[in-house]
C-alpha positions, 0 to 999 in steps of 0.5 A: 530769437531767430539766432537761437532757432538757427543755432538749434537747427545747426546743432541738431543737424550736426548731432543727428548727422554724427549720431546716426552713423556712430550708433551703428559703428561704435561698440556696445556701451557707446552706441546707446549714448550716440543713439541718444545724441541723435535723438536729442539732435532730432528734437533740437532740429524740430524745435528749432524749425518750429521756432523759426517758422512760427516765432510766437508758438510758445509765447 
């Protein structure tokens, strides 16, 4: 479970770090997708952090 939470944190951070600048840089149809990717990255980062800090939270 710890490996899964670390993977969620890493993937979330990468998606957030890529999606935020790309949402402002890309043209109109693509900026919505990158903003959604940044939002999904934020959710994954927060979920991974929650699972790492409180391992039995959803159990």
